[in-house]
PDB file of N, CA, C and O in Angstrom:
ATOM      1  N   MET A   1      14.172   8.638 -44.795  1.00  0.00           N
ATOM      2  CA  MET A   1      15.101   8.248 -43.750  1.00  0.00           C
ATOM      3  C   MET A   1      14.318   7.626 -42.589  1.00  0.00           C
ATOM      4  O   MET A   1      13.366   8.223 -42.087  1.00  0.00           O
ATOM      5  N   THR A   2      14.716   6.451 -42.177  1.00  0.00           N
ATOM      6  CA  THR A   2      14.077   5.749 -41.076  1.00  0.00           C
ATOM      7  C   THR A   2      14.657   6.223 -39.753  1.00  0.00           C
ATOM      8  O   THR A   2      15.874   6.343 -39.609  1.00  0.00           O
ATOM      9  N   THR A   3      13.795   6.491 -38.801  1.00  0.00           N
ATOM     10  CA  THR A   3      14.240   6.910 -37.476  1.00  0.00           C
ATOM     11  C   THR A   3      14.749   5.698 -36.712  1.00  0.00           C
ATOM     12  O   THR A   3      14.083   4.664 -36.657  1.00  0.00           O
ATOM     13  N   GLN A   4      15.925   5.829 -36.126  1.00  0.00           N
ATOM     14  CA  GLN A   4      16.524   4.761 -35.330  1.00  0.00           C
ATOM     15  C   GLN A   4      16.239   5.031 -33.854  1.00  0.00           C
ATOM     16  O   GLN A   4      16.878   5.888 -33.241  1.00  0.00           O
ATOM     17  N   TRP A   5      15.291   4.309 -33.291  1.00  0.00           N
ATOM     18  CA  TRP A   5      14.934   4.455 -31.886  1.00  0.00           C
ATOM     19  C   TRP A   5      15.831   3.577 -31.032  1.00  0.00           C
ATOM     20  O   TRP A   5      16.155   2.455 -31.421  1.00  0.00           O
ATOM     21  N   ARG A   6      16.239   4.084 -29.860  1.00  0.00           N
ATOM     22  CA  ARG A   6      17.061   3.332 -28.908  1.00  0.00           C
ATOM     23  C   ARG A   6      16.344   3.287 -27.568  1.00  0.00           C
ATOM     24  O   ARG A   6      15.793   4.287 -27.110  1.00  0.00           O
ATOM     25  N   LYS A   7      16.358   2.118 -26.949  1.00  0.00           N
ATOM     26  CA  LYS A   7      15.747   1.965 -25.635  1.00  0.00           C
ATOM     27  C   LYS A   7      16.770   2.253 -24.547  1.00  0.00           C
ATOM     28  O   LYS A   7      17.976   2.116 -24.751  1.00  0.00           O
ATOM     29  N   SER A   8      16.269   2.649 -23.405  1.00  0.00           N
ATOM     30  CA  SER A   8      17.106   2.923 -22.255  1.00  0.00           C
ATOM     31  C   SER A   8      17.872   1.665 -21.844  1.00  0.00           C
ATOM     32  O   SER A   8      17.362   0.552 -21.965  1.00  0.00           O
ATOM     33  N   SER A   9      19.083   1.852 -21.366  1.00  0.00           N
ATOM     34  CA  SER A   9      19.857   0.720 -20.856  1.00  0.00           C
ATOM     35  C   SER A   9      19.295   0.236 -19.529  1.00  0.00           C
ATOM     36  O   SER A   9      19.717  -0.805 -19.027  1.00  0.00           O
ATOM     37  N   PHE A  10      18.344   0.976 -18.947  1.00  0.00           N
ATOM     38  CA  PHE A  10      17.702   0.596 -17.696  1.00  0.00           C
ATOM     39  C   PHE A  10      16.329  -0.017 -17.928  1.00  0.00           C
ATOM     40  O   PHE A  10      15.507  -0.046 -17.013  1.00  0.00           O
ATOM     41  N   SER A  11      16.068  -0.506 -19.132  1.00  0.00           N
ATOM     42  CA  SER A  11      14.776  -1.117 -19.442  1.00  0.00           C
ATOM     43  C   SER A  11      14.528  -2.310 -18.537  1.00  0.00           C
ATOM     44  O   SER A  11      15.459  -2.979 -18.090  1.00  0.00           O
ATOM     45  N   GLY A  12      13.249  -2.562 -18.275  1.00  0.00           N
ATOM     46  CA  GLY A  12      12.884  -3.711 -17.449  1.00  0.00           C
ATOM     47  C   GLY A  12      13.214  -5.016 -18.157  1.00  0.00           C
ATOM     48  O   GLY A  12      13.662  -5.009 -19.304  1.00  0.00           O
ATOM     49  N   GLY A  13      12.996  -6.121 -17.483  1.00  0.00           N
ATOM     50  CA  GLY A  13      13.276  -7.440 -18.051  1.00  0.00           C
ATOM     51  C   GLY A  13      12.327  -7.803 -19.176  1.00  0.00           C
ATOM     52  O   GLY A  13      11.517  -6.980 -19.602  1.00  0.00           O
ATOM     53  N   GLY A  14      12.422  -8.996 -19.643  1.00  0.00           N
ATOM     54  CA  GLY A  14      11.554  -9.480 -20.723  1.00  0.00           C
ATOM     55  C   GLY A  14      11.842  -8.761 -22.019  1.00  0.00           C
ATOM     56  O   GLY A  14      12.988  -8.695 -22.465  1.00  0.00           O
ATOM     57  N   GLU A  15      10.806  -8.226 -22.620  1.00  0.00           N
ATOM     58  CA  GLU A  15      10.948  -7.529 -23.890  1.00  0.00           C
ATOM     59  C   GLU A  15      11.565  -6.137 -23.729  1.00  0.00           C
ATOM     60  O   GLU A  15      11.919  -5.500 -24.721  1.00  0.00           O
ATOM     61  N   GLY A  16      11.694  -5.666 -22.500  1.00  0.00           N
ATOM     62  CA  GLY A  16      12.256  -4.341 -22.272  1.00  0.00           C
ATOM     63  C   GLY A  16      11.338  -3.230 -22.727  1.00  0.00           C
ATOM     64  O   GLY A  16      11.807  -2.179 -23.164  1.00  0.00           O
ATOM     65  N   ASN A  17      10.029  -3.445 -22.633  1.00  0.00           N
ATOM     66  CA  ASN A  17       9.075  -2.460 -23.116  1.00  0.00           C
ATOM     67  C   ASN A  17       8.626  -1.464 -22.062  1.00  0.00           C
ATOM     68  O   ASN A  17       7.779  -0.620 -22.355  1.00  0.00           O
ATOM     69  N   ASP A  18       9.153  -1.526 -20.858  1.00  0.00           N
ATOM     70  CA  ASP A  18       8.748  -0.611 -19.797  1.00  0.00           C
ATOM     71  C   ASP A  18       9.748   0.531 -19.687  1.00  0.00           C
ATOM     72  O   ASP A  18      10.401   0.702 -18.657  1.00  0.00           O
ATOM     73  N   CYS A  19       9.861   1.300 -20.744  1.00  0.00           N
ATOM     74  CA  CYS A  19      10.834   2.377 -20.731  1.00  0.00           C
ATOM     75  C   CYS A  19      10.470   3.413 -21.786  1.00  0.00           C
ATOM     76  O   CYS A  19       9.432   3.329 -22.443  1.00  0.00           O
ATOM     77  N   VAL A  20      11.337   4.369 -21.922  1.00  0.00           N
ATOM     78  CA  VAL A  20      11.206   5.329 -23.008  1.00  0.00           C
ATOM     79  C   VAL A  20      12.252   4.996 -24.062  1.00  0.00           C
ATOM     80  O   VAL A  20      13.244   4.318 -23.793  1.00  0.00           O
ATOM     81  N   GLU A  21      12.004   5.487 -25.254  1.00  0.00           N
ATOM     82  CA  GLU A  21      12.953   5.341 -26.352  1.00  0.00           C
ATOM     83  C   GLU A  21      13.328   6.741 -26.823  1.00  0.00           C
ATOM     84  O   GLU A  21      12.533   7.676 -26.721  1.00  0.00           O
ATOM     85  N   ILE A  22      14.539   6.875 -27.335  1.00  0.00           N
ATOM     86  CA  ILE A  22      14.969   8.159 -27.874  1.00  0.00           C
ATOM     87  C   ILE A  22      15.486   7.967 -29.298  1.00  0.00           C
ATOM     88  O   ILE A  22      15.926   6.885 -29.685  1.00  0.00           O
ATOM     89  N   ALA A  23      15.417   9.050 -30.054  1.00  0.00           N
ATOM     90  CA  ALA A  23      15.958   9.061 -31.412  1.00  0.00           C
ATOM     91  C   ALA A  23      16.532  10.440 -31.685  1.00  0.00           C
ATOM     92  O   ALA A  23      15.962  11.455 -31.286  1.00  0.00           O
ATOM     93  N   GLU A  24      17.670  10.464 -32.371  1.00  0.00           N
ATOM     94  CA  GLU A  24      18.275  11.739 -32.754  1.00  0.00           C
ATOM     95  C   GLU A  24      17.634  12.216 -34.048  1.00  0.00           C
ATOM     96  O   GLU A  24      17.541  11.469 -35.022  1.00  0.00           O
ATOM     97  N   ARG A  25      17.196  13.464 -34.044  1.00  0.00           N
ATOM     98  CA  ARG A  25      16.590  14.082 -35.225  1.00  0.00           C
ATOM     99  C   ARG A  25      17.207  15.462 -35.399  1.00  0.00           C
ATOM    100  O   ARG A  25      16.856  16.406 -34.690  1.00  0.00           O
ATOM    101  N   ASP A  26      18.119  15.568 -36.339  1.00  0.00           N
ATOM    102  CA  ASP A  26      18.838  16.821 -36.569  1.00  0.00           C
ATOM    103  C   ASP A  26      19.437  17.316 -35.254  1.00  0.00           C
ATOM    104  O   ASP A  26      20.272  16.631 -34.663  1.00  0.00           O
ATOM    105  N   SER A  27      19.025  18.486 -34.791  1.00  0.00           N
ATOM    106  CA  SER A  27      19.589  19.043 -33.553  1.00  0.00           C
ATOM    107  C   SER A  27      18.658  18.824 -32.366  1.00  0.00           C
ATOM    108  O   SER A  27      18.776  19.506 -31.348  1.00  0.00           O
ATOM    109  N   ARG A  28      17.735  17.876 -32.497  1.00  0.00           N
ATOM    110  CA  ARG A  28      16.757  17.618 -31.442  1.00  0.00           C
ATOM    111  C   ARG A  28      16.774  16.133 -31.067  1.00  0.00           C
ATOM    112  O   ARG A  28      17.267  15.291 -31.817  1.00  0.00           O
ATOM    113  N   ILE A  29      16.230  15.840 -29.900  1.00  0.00           N
ATOM    114  CA  ILE A  29      16.074  14.464 -29.443  1.00  0.00           C
ATOM    115  C   ILE A  29      14.578  14.193 -29.320  1.00  0.00           C
ATOM    116  O   ILE A  29      13.854  14.930 -28.649  1.00  0.00           O
ATOM    117  N   ALA A  30      14.128  13.133 -29.972  1.00  0.00           N
ATOM    118  CA  ALA A  30      12.728  12.719 -29.883  1.00  0.00           C
ATOM    119  C   ALA A  30      12.616  11.645 -28.804  1.00  0.00           C
ATOM    120  O   ALA A  30      13.481  10.777 -28.687  1.00  0.00           O
ATOM    121  N   ILE A  31      11.550  11.711 -28.023  1.00  0.00           N
ATOM    122  CA  ILE A  31      11.328  10.787 -26.912  1.00  0.00           C
ATOM    123  C   ILE A  31       9.921  10.227 -27.047  1.00  0.00           C
ATOM    124  O   ILE A  31       8.975  10.966 -27.321  1.00  0.00           O
ATOM    125  N   ARG A  32       9.781   8.897 -26.853  1.00  0.00           N
ATOM    126  CA  ARG A  32       8.455   8.288 -26.908  1.00  0.00           C
ATOM    127  C   ARG A  32       8.357   7.162 -25.894  1.00  0.00           C
ATOM    128  O   ARG A  32       9.370   6.647 -25.419  1.00  0.00           O
ATOM    129  N   ASP A  33       7.143   6.791 -25.572  1.00  0.00           N
ATOM    130  CA  ASP A  33       6.852   5.691 -24.654  1.00  0.00           C
ATOM    131  C   ASP A  33       6.944   4.388 -25.444  1.00  0.00           C
ATOM    132  O   ASP A  33       6.231   4.222 -26.434  1.00  0.00           O
ATOM    133  N   SER A  34       7.797   3.474 -25.034  1.00  0.00           N
ATOM    134  CA  SER A  34       7.979   2.235 -25.780  1.00  0.00           C
ATOM    135  C   SER A  34       6.736   1.345 -25.751  1.00  0.00           C
ATOM    136  O   SER A  34       6.554   0.508 -26.635  1.00  0.00           O
ATOM    137  N   LYS A  35       5.881   1.520 -24.744  1.00  0.00           N
ATOM    138  CA  LYS A  35       4.651   0.720 -24.678  1.00  0.00           C
ATOM    139  C   LYS A  35       3.600   1.218 -25.662  1.00  0.00           C
ATOM    140  O   LYS A  35       2.746   0.449 -26.102  1.00  0.00           O
ATOM    141  N   ASN A  36       3.660   2.507 -26.010  1.00  0.00           N
ATOM    142  CA  ASN A  36       2.686   3.125 -26.915  1.00  0.00           C
ATOM    143  C   ASN A  36       3.396   4.020 -27.931  1.00  0.00           C
ATOM    144  O   ASN A  36       3.172   5.231 -27.934  1.00  0.00           O
ATOM    145  N   PRO A  37       4.232   3.465 -28.778  1.00  0.00           N
ATOM    146  CA  PRO A  37       5.034   4.297 -29.685  1.00  0.00           C
ATOM    147  C   PRO A  37       4.225   5.115 -30.680  1.00  0.00           C
ATOM    148  O   PRO A  37       4.717   6.123 -31.187  1.00  0.00           O
ATOM    149  N   SER A  38       3.005   4.709 -30.968  1.00  0.00           N
ATOM    150  CA  SER A  38       2.211   5.451 -31.940  1.00  0.00           C
ATOM    151  C   SER A  38       1.432   6.608 -31.314  1.00  0.00           C
ATOM    152  O   SER A  38       0.724   7.327 -32.019  1.00  0.00           O
ATOM    153  N   HIS A  39       1.554   6.794 -30.010  1.00  0.00           N
ATOM    154  CA  HIS A  39       0.808   7.854 -29.325  1.00  0.00           C
ATOM    155  C   HIS A  39       1.535   9.189 -29.315  1.00  0.00           C
ATOM    156  O   HIS A  39       1.164  10.072 -28.542  1.00  0.00           O
ATOM    157  N   GLY A  40       2.532   9.363 -30.125  1.00  0.00           N
ATOM    158  CA  GLY A  40       3.208  10.650 -30.233  1.00  0.00           C
ATOM    159  C   GLY A  40       4.574  10.672 -29.588  1.00  0.00           C
ATOM    160  O   GLY A  40       4.980   9.748 -28.884  1.00  0.00           O
ATOM    161  N   THR A  41       5.269  11.767 -29.858  1.00  0.00           N
ATOM    162  CA  THR A  41       6.617  11.944 -29.331  1.00  0.00           C
ATOM    163  C   THR A  41       6.763  13.339 -28.740  1.00  0.00           C
ATOM    164  O   THR A  41       5.991  14.251 -29.038  1.00  0.00           O
ATOM    165  N   LEU A  42       7.756  13.470 -27.910  1.00  0.00           N
ATOM    166  CA  LEU A  42       8.172  14.746 -27.359  1.00  0.00           C
ATOM    167  C   LEU A  42       9.525  15.035 -27.985  1.00  0.00           C
ATOM    168  O   LEU A  42      10.375  14.147 -28.047  1.00  0.00           O
ATOM    169  N   SER A  43       9.738  16.240 -28.443  1.00  0.00           N
ATOM    170  CA  SER A  43      10.995  16.604 -29.072  1.00  0.00           C
ATOM    171  C   SER A  43      11.610  17.788 -28.330  1.00  0.00           C
ATOM    172  O   SER A  43      10.951  18.804 -28.111  1.00  0.00           O
ATOM    173  N   VAL A  44      12.876  17.646 -27.948  1.00  0.00           N
ATOM    174  CA  VAL A  44      13.568  18.707 -27.216  1.00  0.00           C
ATOM    175  C   VAL A  44      14.922  18.980 -27.874  1.00  0.00           C
ATOM    176  O   VAL A  44      15.474  18.099 -28.533  1.00  0.00           O
ATOM    177  N   PRO A  45      15.462  20.190 -27.703  1.00  0.00           N
ATOM    178  CA  PRO A  45      16.795  20.479 -28.238  1.00  0.00           C
ATOM    179  C   PRO A  45      17.832  19.533 -27.622  1.00  0.00           C
ATOM    180  O   PRO A  45      17.775  19.232 -26.430  1.00  0.00           O
ATOM    181  N   ALA A  46      18.764  19.074 -28.432  1.00  0.00           N
ATOM    182  CA  ALA A  46      19.782  18.130 -27.961  1.00  0.00           C
ATOM    183  C   ALA A  46      20.555  18.641 -26.746  1.00  0.00           C
ATOM    184  O   ALA A  46      20.782  17.860 -25.822  1.00  0.00           O
ATOM    185  N   PRO A  47      20.973  19.914 -26.695  1.00  0.00           N
ATOM    186  CA  PRO A  47      21.700  20.378 -25.495  1.00  0.00           C
ATOM    187  C   PRO A  47      20.848  20.303 -24.222  1.00  0.00           C
ATOM    188  O   PRO A  47      21.370  20.003 -23.148  1.00  0.00           O
ATOM    189  N   ALA A  48      19.553  20.571 -24.334  1.00  0.00           N
ATOM    190  CA  ALA A  48      18.678  20.490 -23.164  1.00  0.00           C
ATOM    191  C   ALA A  48      18.554  19.044 -22.695  1.00  0.00           C
ATOM    192  O   ALA A  48      18.543  18.782 -21.492  1.00  0.00           O
ATOM    193  N   PHE A  49      18.463  18.110 -23.629  1.00  0.00           N
ATOM    194  CA  PHE A  49      18.367  16.695 -23.270  1.00  0.00           C
ATOM    195  C   PHE A  49      19.666  16.234 -22.605  1.00  0.00           C
ATOM    196  O   PHE A  49      19.632  15.502 -21.615  1.00  0.00           O
ATOM    197  N   ALA A  50      20.804  16.658 -23.143  1.00  0.00           N
ATOM    198  CA  ALA A  50      22.098  16.288 -22.558  1.00  0.00           C
ATOM    199  C   ALA A  50      22.223  16.831 -21.133  1.00  0.00           C
ATOM    200  O   ALA A  50      22.738  16.139 -20.254  1.00  0.00           O
ATOM    201  N   ALA A  51      21.761  18.054 -20.895  1.00  0.00           N
ATOM    202  CA  ALA A  51      21.803  18.629 -19.548  1.00  0.00           C
ATOM    203  C   ALA A  51      20.894  17.845 -18.604  1.00  0.00           C
ATOM    204  O   ALA A  51      21.252  17.605 -17.451  1.00  0.00           O
ATOM    205  N   PHE A  52      19.728  17.450 -19.089  1.00  0.00           N
ATOM    206  CA  PHE A  52      18.789  16.663 -18.289  1.00  0.00           C
ATOM    207  C   PHE A  52      19.407  15.328 -17.887  1.00  0.00           C
ATOM    208  O   PHE A  52      19.373  14.959 -16.713  1.00  0.00           O
ATOM    209  N   VAL A  53      19.963  14.608 -18.839  1.00  0.00           N
ATOM    210  CA  VAL A  53      20.584  13.306 -18.552  1.00  0.00           C
ATOM    211  C   VAL A  53      21.773  13.491 -17.616  1.00  0.00           C
ATOM    212  O   VAL A  53      21.961  12.699 -16.693  1.00  0.00           O
ATOM    213  N   GLY A  54      22.576  14.530 -17.845  1.00  0.00           N
ATOM    214  CA  GLY A  54      23.713  14.803 -16.967  1.00  0.00           C
ATOM    215  C   GLY A  54      23.282  15.060 -15.533  1.00  0.00           C
ATOM    216  O   GLY A  54      23.924  14.587 -14.595  1.00  0.00           O
ATOM    217  N   ALA A  55      22.195  15.809 -15.357  1.00  0.00           N
ATOM    218  CA  ALA A  55      21.683  16.092 -14.015  1.00  0.00           C
ATOM    219  C   ALA A  55      21.194  14.810 -13.338  1.00  0.00           C
ATOM    220  O   ALA A  55      21.402  14.624 -12.139  1.00  0.00           O
ATOM    221  N   LEU A  56      20.544  13.925 -14.103  1.00  0.00           N
ATOM    222  CA  LEU A  56      20.097  12.654 -13.528  1.00  0.00           C
ATOM    223  C   LEU A  56      21.279  11.803 -13.087  1.00  0.00           C
ATOM    224  O   LEU A  56      21.258  11.207 -12.011  1.00  0.00           O
ATOM    225  N   LYS A  57      22.307  11.752 -13.923  1.00  0.00           N
ATOM    226  CA  LYS A  57      23.490  10.969 -13.558  1.00  0.00           C
ATOM    227  C   LYS A  57      24.164  11.547 -12.326  1.00  0.00           C
ATOM    228  O   LYS A  57      24.592  10.804 -11.443  1.00  0.00           O
ATOM    229  N   GLU A  58      24.262  12.869 -12.261  1.00  0.00           N
ATOM    230  CA  GLU A  58      24.886  13.521 -11.103  1.00  0.00           C
ATOM    231  C   GLU A  58      24.090  13.219  -9.835  1.00  0.00           C
ATOM    232  O   GLU A  58      24.670  12.969  -8.778  1.00  0.00           O
ATOM    233  N   ARG A  59      22.787  13.241  -9.940  1.00  0.00           N
ATOM    234  CA  ARG A  59      21.920  12.955  -8.806  1.00  0.00           C
ATOM    235  C   ARG A  59      22.148  11.536  -8.282  1.00  0.00           C
ATOM    236  O   ARG A  59      22.045  11.286  -7.081  1.00  0.00           O
ATOM    237  N   GLU A  60      22.457  10.614  -9.192  1.00  0.00           N
ATOM    238  CA  GLU A  60      22.697   9.216  -8.811  1.00  0.00           C
ATOM    239  C   GLU A  60      24.155   8.977  -8.424  1.00  0.00           C
ATOM    240  O   GLU A  60      24.521   7.864  -8.044  1.00  0.00           O
ATOM    241  N   GLY A  61      24.988  10.013  -8.520  1.00  0.00           N
ATOM    242  CA  GLY A  61      26.385   9.874  -8.162  1.00  0.00           C
ATOM    243  C   GLY A  61      27.226   9.201  -9.227  1.00  0.00           C
ATOM    244  O   GLY A  61      28.309   8.691  -8.942  1.00  0.00           O
ATOM    245  N   ARG A  62      26.726   9.199 -10.463  1.00  0.00           N
ATOM    246  CA  ARG A  62      27.473   8.602 -11.572  1.00  0.00           C
ATOM    247  C   ARG A  62      28.150   9.706 -12.360  1.00  0.00           C
ATOM    248  O   ARG A  62      27.674  10.842 -12.372  1.00  0.00           O
ATOM    249  N   PRO A  63      29.264   9.384 -13.026  1.00  0.00           N
ATOM    250  CA  PRO A  63      29.911  10.404 -13.861  1.00  0.00           C
ATOM    251  C   PRO A  63      29.020  10.791 -15.036  1.00  0.00           C
ATOM    252  O   PRO A  63      28.396   9.930 -15.656  1.00  0.00           O
ATOM    253  N   ALA A  64      28.961  12.065 -15.337  1.00  0.00           N
ATOM    254  CA  ALA A  64      28.109  12.566 -16.429  1.00  0.00           C
ATOM    255  C   ALA A  64      28.653  12.293 -17.786  1.00  0.00           C
ATOM    256  O   ALA A  64      28.034  12.661 -18.785  1.00  0.00           O
TER     257      ALA A  64
END
């Protein structure tokens, strides 16, 4: 099974390589640096990642 990586919608201009990428893996979310994808990943439980993203959106005043 090939991992489907997605880039942030807030990626910089050009190739959009100045961001992180995420991939869903079972009940976890994998995170990697798009500039250095072969340097490893961080994996966190999906609910923890959702809470993190929700907190960031709330901090910016956006709906979660």
